C-alpha positions as CSV (number, residue, x, y, z in Angstrom):
1,M,24.3,-6.1,88.8
2,D,21.2,-4.4,90.2
3,E,19.6,-7.6,91.2
4,E,19.8,-9.2,94.7
5,Y,21.4,-12.6,95.2
6,D,21.4,-15.1,98.0
7,C,25.2,-15.5,97.5
8,V,28.0,-13.9,95.6
9,V,31.0,-16.1,95.0
10,L,34.3,-14.3,94.2
11,G,37.0,-16.1,92.3
12,T,36.8,-19.1,89.9
13,G,39.4,-21.3,91.5
14,L,38.4,-24.9,92.0
15,T,37.2,-24.4,95.6
16,E,35.0,-21.5,94.7
17,C,33.6,-23.2,91.6
18,I,32.6,-26.3,93.6
19,I,31.0,-24.1,96.2
20,S,29.1,-22.2,93.5
21,G,27.8,-25.4,92.0
22,M,26.7,-26.8,95.4
23,L,24.9,-23.6,96.4
24,S,23.1,-23.4,93.0
25,V,22.1,-27.1,93.3
26,S,20.8,-26.3,96.8
27,G,18.4,-23.7,95.4
28,K,20.4,-20.5,96.1
29,K,20.4,-17.6,93.7
30,V,24.1,-17.3,93.0
31,L,26.3,-14.6,91.2
32,H,29.8,-15.8,90.5
33,M,32.4,-13.1,89.7
34,D,36.1,-13.1,88.9
35,R,38.5,-10.3,88.3
36,N,40.3,-12.5,85.7
37,K,39.2,-13.1,82.1
38,Y,39.6,-16.9,82.5
39,Y,38.3,-19.7,84.8
40,G,40.5,-21.4,87.3
41,G,42.2,-18.7,89.2
42,E,45.2,-20.2,91.0
43,S,44.1,-23.7,89.8
44,A,44.0,-22.8,86.1
45,S,45.6,-24.9,83.4
46,I,47.7,-22.6,81.1
47,N,47.2,-23.1,77.3
48,P,48.9,-22.6,75.0
49,L,52.5,-22.9,76.2
50,D,53.4,-19.4,74.9
51,D,51.2,-18.0,77.7
52,L,53.2,-19.9,80.4
53,L,56.5,-18.8,78.9
54,A,55.3,-15.2,78.8
55,K,54.0,-15.4,82.4
56,Y,57.6,-16.1,83.4
57,G,59.2,-13.6,81.1
58,L,60.8,-16.1,78.8
59,S,61.2,-15.1,75.2
60,E,62.1,-18.5,73.7
61,S,59.7,-20.1,71.2
62,A,57.2,-22.6,72.4
63,S,58.0,-24.6,69.2
64,L,61.1,-25.9,71.0
65,Y,58.7,-28.1,73.0
66,G,56.4,-29.4,70.3
67,R,53.1,-27.8,69.4
68,G,52.4,-25.0,71.9
69,R,48.6,-25.4,71.7
70,D,48.9,-29.1,72.9
71,W,50.2,-28.0,76.3
72,Y,47.8,-27.6,79.3
73,V,50.0,-26.9,82.3
74,D,48.4,-26.9,85.7
75,L,49.7,-24.2,88.0
76,I,48.6,-26.3,91.0
77,P,48.5,-29.9,89.8
78,K,46.7,-32.4,92.0
79,F,45.3,-35.9,91.5
80,L,41.9,-37.1,92.6
81,M,41.5,-40.2,94.8
82,A,39.3,-42.5,92.8
83,N,37.0,-43.1,95.8
84,G,37.6,-39.8,97.5
85,Q,35.3,-36.9,98.4
86,L,35.9,-34.9,95.2
87,V,35.1,-37.8,92.9
88,K,31.9,-38.4,94.9
89,L,31.0,-34.8,94.5
90,L,31.6,-35.0,90.8
91,I,29.5,-38.1,90.4
92,H,26.6,-36.9,92.7
93,T,26.4,-33.5,91.1
94,G,26.6,-34.8,87.5
95,V,29.7,-32.8,86.6
96,T,31.3,-36.0,85.3
97,R,29.1,-35.5,82.2
98,Y,31.5,-32.7,81.2
99,L,34.7,-34.4,82.0
100,E,36.8,-37.5,81.1
101,F,39.3,-39.0,83.4
102,K,42.4,-41.3,83.1
103,S,43.8,-43.5,85.8
104,V,47.3,-42.4,87.0
105,E,49.7,-45.3,86.3
106,G,51.8,-45.4,89.4
107,S,52.1,-44.5,93.1
108,Y,55.6,-44.5,94.6
109,V,57.4,-43.7,97.8
110,Y,61.0,-42.6,98.4
111,K,63.2,-44.6,100.8
112,G,66.9,-44.6,101.2
113,G,67.7,-42.8,98.0
114,K,65.4,-44.8,95.7
115,I,61.7,-45.0,94.8
116,S,59.5,-48.1,95.2
117,K,55.9,-48.9,94.5
118,V,53.5,-48.3,97.4
119,P,52.2,-51.6,98.7
120,A,48.4,-51.2,99.3
121,D,47.3,-54.7,100.2
122,D,48.5,-57.8,102.0
123,R,49.6,-59.4,98.7
124,E,51.7,-56.5,97.6
125,A,53.2,-56.2,101.1
126,L,54.8,-59.6,100.6
127,S,56.4,-58.7,97.3
128,S,57.5,-55.1,98.2
129,D,61.2,-54.2,98.2
130,L,60.6,-51.6,100.9
131,M,60.9,-54.2,103.7
132,G,62.8,-57.3,104.8
133,L,61.1,-60.7,105.1
134,F,60.0,-60.4,108.7
135,E,58.9,-56.8,108.4
136,K,56.8,-57.8,105.3
137,R,54.9,-60.3,107.4
138,R,54.3,-57.8,110.2
139,F,53.1,-55.2,107.7
140,R,50.8,-57.8,106.0
141,N,49.2,-58.5,109.4
142,F,48.8,-54.8,110.0
143,L,47.0,-54.3,106.6
144,I,44.7,-57.3,107.2
145,Y,43.8,-55.8,110.6
146,V,43.0,-52.4,108.9
147,Q,41.0,-54.0,106.1
148,D,39.0,-56.2,108.4
149,L,38.3,-53.4,111.0
150,N,34.7,-52.2,111.0
151,E,34.4,-49.1,113.2
152,D,30.8,-50.0,114.0
153,D,31.6,-53.6,115.1
154,P,33.8,-53.7,118.3
155,K,34.4,-57.4,117.6
156,T,36.7,-56.4,114.8
157,W,38.8,-54.1,116.9
158,K,40.9,-56.9,118.5
159,D,40.8,-55.2,121.9
160,M,42.0,-51.9,120.5
161,D,39.4,-49.1,120.5
162,P,40.4,-47.1,117.4
163,T,38.9,-44.0,118.8
164,K,41.2,-44.1,121.8
165,T,44.2,-46.1,120.6
166,T,46.8,-43.8,119.0
167,M,48.7,-44.7,115.8
168,F,51.8,-44.9,117.9
169,Q,50.2,-47.7,119.9
170,L,48.9,-49.4,116.9
171,Y,52.2,-49.4,115.1
172,A,53.8,-50.8,118.3
173,K,51.1,-53.5,118.5
174,F,52.3,-54.8,115.1
175,N,56.0,-54.0,115.9
176,L,56.4,-52.0,112.6
177,D,59.7,-50.2,112.2
178,Q,60.3,-46.5,111.5
179,N,60.6,-46.9,107.7
180,T,57.3,-48.8,107.5
181,Q,55.6,-46.2,109.6
182,D,56.9,-43.6,107.2
183,F,55.4,-44.9,104.0
184,T,52.2,-46.1,105.8
185,G,51.5,-42.7,107.3
186,H,52.6,-40.5,104.4
187,A,52.2,-42.6,101.1
188,L,49.1,-44.6,102.1
189,A,47.3,-42.4,104.7
190,L,48.6,-39.2,103.0
191,H,49.4,-37.4,106.2
192,R,51.5,-34.2,105.6
193,D,53.4,-34.5,108.8
194,D,53.9,-36.8,111.9
195,E,51.3,-35.1,114.2
196,Y,48.9,-38.0,113.4
197,I,51.0,-40.5,115.3
198,Q,49.8,-39.3,118.7
199,Q,46.2,-39.0,117.5
200,P,43.4,-41.6,117.6
201,A,44.1,-44.4,115.0
202,L,40.7,-44.3,113.4
203,T,41.4,-41.3,111.2
204,T,44.5,-43.0,109.7
205,I,42.7,-46.3,109.4
206,R,40.0,-44.5,107.4
207,R,42.6,-42.9,105.2
208,I,44.3,-46.3,104.5
209,K,41.0,-47.8,103.6
210,L,40.3,-44.9,101.2
211,Y,43.6,-45.5,99.5
212,S,42.8,-49.3,99.1
213,E,39.3,-48.7,98.0
214,S,40.4,-46.1,95.4
215,L,43.1,-48.5,94.2
216,M,40.5,-51.3,93.6
217,R,38.5,-49.0,91.4
218,Y,41.1,-49.0,88.5
219,G,44.0,-51.1,89.7
220,K,47.1,-49.1,88.6
221,S,47.0,-46.5,91.3
222,P,44.3,-44.9,93.5
223,Y,44.5,-41.6,91.5
224,L,42.6,-40.1,88.6
225,Y,43.3,-37.1,86.5
226,P,41.1,-35.2,84.0
227,L,42.0,-35.0,80.3
228,F,43.2,-31.5,79.3
229,G,44.2,-30.7,82.9
230,L,42.6,-29.6,86.1
231,G,41.3,-26.4,84.5
232,E,38.5,-28.5,83.2
233,L,37.2,-29.0,86.8
234,P,36.3,-25.4,87.6
235,Q,34.6,-25.1,84.2
236,G,32.6,-28.3,84.9
237,F,31.3,-26.9,88.2
238,A,30.6,-23.5,86.5
239,R,28.4,-25.3,84.0
240,L,26.6,-27.1,86.8
241,S,25.9,-23.7,88.5
242,A,24.6,-22.3,85.3
243,I,22.2,-25.2,84.8
244,Y,20.7,-24.5,88.2
245,G,20.4,-20.7,87.5
246,G,23.8,-19.4,88.6
247,T,25.1,-16.2,86.8
248,Y,28.8,-15.8,85.8
249,M,30.7,-12.6,85.2
250,L,34.4,-12.8,84.3
251,D,36.8,-9.8,83.9
252,K,34.8,-8.1,86.7
253,P,36.9,-6.2,89.3
254,V,35.8,-6.1,92.9
255,E,36.5,-2.8,94.7
256,E,34.6,-3.4,98.0
257,L,32.5,-5.6,100.1
258,V,29.7,-3.5,101.4
259,M,29.1,-4.0,105.2
260,E,26.2,-3.0,107.6
261,D,26.4,-3.7,111.3
262,G,29.3,-6.1,110.7
263,K,27.5,-8.2,108.1
264,V,28.1,-8.2,104.3
265,V,25.1,-6.7,102.3
266,G,26.7,-6.2,98.9
267,V,29.6,-6.2,96.6
268,R,30.8,-3.1,94.6
269,S,32.3,-3.3,91.2
270,G,33.0,0.1,89.7
271,T,29.9,2.2,90.3
272,E,27.7,-0.9,90.5
273,V,26.7,-2.6,93.7
274,V,25.0,-6.0,93.9
275,K,23.1,-6.9,97.0
276,T,23.7,-10.2,98.7
277,K,23.2,-12.0,102.0
278,Q,26.5,-13.9,101.8
279,V,29.9,-13.8,100.1
280,Y,32.2,-16.8,99.4
281,C,35.7,-16.1,98.2
282,D,39.3,-17.0,98.0
283,P,41.8,-15.2,100.3
284,S,43.0,-12.7,97.6
285,Y,39.7,-10.9,97.7
286,V,39.8,-10.2,101.5
287,P,43.4,-9.9,102.6
288,H,42.3,-8.3,105.9
289,L,40.4,-11.4,106.8
290,V,43.1,-14.0,106.5
291,D,46.4,-14.9,108.2
292,K,49.5,-16.0,106.4
293,V,50.5,-19.4,107.8
294,G,53.3,-20.4,105.5
295,Q,54.5,-20.8,102.0
296,V,54.5,-23.5,99.3
297,I,57.2,-23.9,96.6
298,R,56.1,-25.6,93.3
299,C,58.5,-26.3,90.4
300,I,56.9,-27.1,87.0
301,C,59.3,-29.1,84.8
302,L,58.9,-29.8,81.1
303,M,60.7,-33.0,80.1
304,D,61.0,-35.3,77.1
305,H,61.2,-38.5,79.1
306,P,59.4,-40.3,81.9
307,I,60.8,-40.3,85.5
308,P,63.6,-42.8,85.7
309,N,63.1,-45.9,87.8
310,T,59.3,-45.9,87.5
311,K,59.1,-48.5,84.8
312,D,58.6,-45.7,82.3
313,V,55.0,-45.0,83.4
314,N,53.4,-42.0,81.7
315,S,51.9,-40.6,84.9
316,C,52.6,-41.1,88.6
317,Q,52.9,-39.7,92.1
318,I,56.0,-40.0,94.3
319,I,55.9,-39.1,98.0
320,I,59.1,-38.3,99.8
321,P,58.4,-38.7,103.5
322,Q,59.8,-36.0,105.7
323,K,62.1,-38.1,107.8
324,Q,63.7,-39.6,104.7
325,V,65.3,-36.2,103.9
326,G,65.5,-34.7,107.4
327,R,62.5,-32.4,107.0
328,K,59.2,-31.5,108.9
329,S,57.1,-31.7,105.7
330,D,56.8,-34.2,102.9
331,I,57.9,-33.5,99.3
332,Y,55.5,-34.4,96.5
333,V,56.4,-35.3,92.9
334,S,53.7,-35.7,90.2
335,L,54.0,-36.6,86.5
336,V,51.5,-36.3,83.7
337,S,52.0,-36.5,79.9
338,A,50.5,-36.7,76.5
339,T,48.3,-39.7,77.6
340,M,46.3,-37.2,79.6
341,S,46.1,-34.8,76.6
342,V,48.2,-32.1,78.5
343,A,51.4,-32.2,76.4
344,P,52.5,-33.1,72.9
345,K,53.4,-36.7,72.2
346,G,56.7,-37.6,73.8
347,W,56.6,-34.8,76.3
348,Y,55.9,-34.8,80.1
349,I,55.1,-32.4,82.8
350,A,56.5,-33.0,86.3
351,M,55.8,-31.0,89.4
352,V,57.8,-31.0,92.6
353,S,56.2,-29.2,95.6
354,T,56.6,-28.9,99.4
355,T,55.9,-26.6,102.3
356,V,58.7,-24.0,102.7
357,E,60.8,-24.5,105.8
358,T,63.9,-22.4,105.1
359,A,65.0,-19.1,103.5
360,D,66.2,-21.1,100.5
361,P,63.0,-22.8,99.1
362,E,64.6,-24.2,95.9
363,S,67.2,-26.1,97.9
364,E,64.3,-27.9,99.7
365,I,63.0,-29.5,96.5
366,K,66.4,-30.6,95.2
367,C,65.8,-34.2,96.3
368,G,62.6,-34.3,94.2
369,L,64.2,-32.6,91.2
370,D,67.1,-35.1,91.4
371,L,64.6,-38.0,90.7
372,L,63.5,-36.5,87.4
373,G,66.6,-36.8,85.3
374,P,67.3,-34.0,82.7
375,V,64.8,-31.2,82.6
376,K,64.2,-29.1,79.5
377,Q,62.6,-26.1,81.2
378,K,61.4,-25.3,84.7
379,F,59.2,-22.7,86.3
380,V,59.4,-22.0,90.0
381,I,56.6,-20.6,92.0
382,V,56.6,-19.7,95.7
383,S,53.1,-19.0,97.0
384,D,51.9,-17.8,100.4
385,I,49.4,-20.0,102.3
386,Y,46.5,-18.2,103.9
387,K,43.7,-19.3,106.2
388,P,40.7,-17.3,107.3
389,K,40.9,-15.6,110.7
390,S,37.3,-16.6,111.6
391,D,34.5,-19.0,110.6
392,G,32.6,-16.2,108.8
393,L,29.4,-16.8,110.7
394,D,29.2,-13.2,112.1
395,S,30.1,-11.4,108.9
396,Q,28.6,-14.0,106.5
397,I,31.9,-13.8,104.5
398,F,33.2,-17.4,104.0
399,V,36.8,-17.6,102.9
400,S,38.6,-20.6,101.6
401,R,42.1,-21.8,102.5
402,S,45.0,-21.6,100.1
403,Y,46.0,-24.8,98.3
404,D,48.6,-26.8,100.2
405,A,51.6,-28.6,98.8
406,T,49.8,-32.0,98.6
407,S,49.4,-33.6,95.2
408,H,45.8,-34.8,95.9
409,F,42.5,-33.0,96.5
410,E,41.3,-34.5,99.8
411,T,42.3,-31.5,101.9
412,T,40.7,-29.1,99.4
413,C,37.4,-31.1,99.3
414,S,37.3,-31.1,103.1
415,D,37.6,-27.3,103.1
416,V,34.7,-27.1,100.5
417,L,32.3,-29.3,102.6
418,N,33.2,-27.4,105.7
419,I,32.6,-24.0,104.1
420,F,29.3,-25.1,102.6
421,Q,28.0,-26.4,106.0
422,R,29.1,-23.2,107.8
423,G,27.4,-21.0,105.1
424,T,24.1,-23.0,104.9
425,G,23.9,-24.4,108.4
426,E,23.6,-28.0,107.1
427,P,25.7,-30.6,105.2
428,F,25.4,-30.8,101.4
429,D,22.4,-33.0,100.4
430,F,23.8,-35.4,97.8
431,S,20.5,-37.3,97.6
432,K,18.7,-34.2,96.4
433,V,21.0,-33.9,93.4
434,R,20.6,-37.6,92.6
435,Q,16.8,-37.4,92.8
436,E,16.6,-34.3,90.5
437,Q,19.0,-35.8,88.0
438,S,17.0,-39.1,87.8
439,E,13.8,-37.1,87.3
440,D,15.4,-35.2,84.4
441,Q,16.4,-38.4,82.8
442,E,12.8,-39.9,83.0
């Protein structure tokens, strides 16, 4: 602890572990500390099941749910877009050597009281039960336009500049009805609310393309999930940091960030102070530097059957668009199972989550819970959402945002890349990692 480091990272949640790995790869001398005895922080995977039961004060035996040591239950479950930013980070940094992934089997959207497969290309549009015959053809034409659009080639814009045309105008151009707009914006483009409708269409077009490109990677759905749960991801990035010289300390309390002239110069743990030029941390380490901006409710459900009406898939995501249930925020349902090595054979883990809008959070996820069928046990978590008060440039303390209600990692990865650029003054250099890894293999 007497050494001086370029950066100290506090917390081993996924965001902090990714940042630690990226800083180490970029040549920074990094010390990574966590007050907990385990990796993962809020994004840990709990194993065995006895630990989860104890966490919620339940005295029943884990043997009621198969072998307790076969359970790896994510506290904040999320899927990875197969062609998304986090997978690119995993590949470019070589963390994939420590992990194995499975393709999620289904992607569904809720409409009018039932769930349907999300159509992701013009062929699926024609066979979807989400739309009538004429709407299918209009939606097919819309998807062809999106797929053919090249933002660098105005000839493909069809007289609609995507940087100026709003999504409202683009939907109107193809005469898409409200239901089609709902699943396009929320289940394909993965927007969390309807603010995007009045914004330039290019962002949504890029998101739809990402969904389609990710789907083409594996075919069943655009999503991937690591075997043995998301807790493997922080540990993978921790190994990456260690390879590049990063130092890790678990079970290390943090009493104080030492400041001089408004800038951080050290971190105190007990009587020890480590010197540093920068600190990267999650909101729990600096409550005075963050604002509460809302809450998320998550309900973990243990079941002995797949979700009804999904063709008995062993893993899937279901998005319930806000307007389908009279809300401002979407509801997300995810399912994983023994095929992902996170539960005993014949058992499933479902999660229902949303942004809290009322004084009765549990009532807000009832629609999602109703889709699951009988649940053997459930665990409800209501978490505060925090965001940093400043960009951290003056203090050199860079704080991550809390994990949102979405069931994918795109928003988290955007936060990581943004924090890295603020802290280092430049974007992360993927090419440097690829070059060093190729040299190591020669």
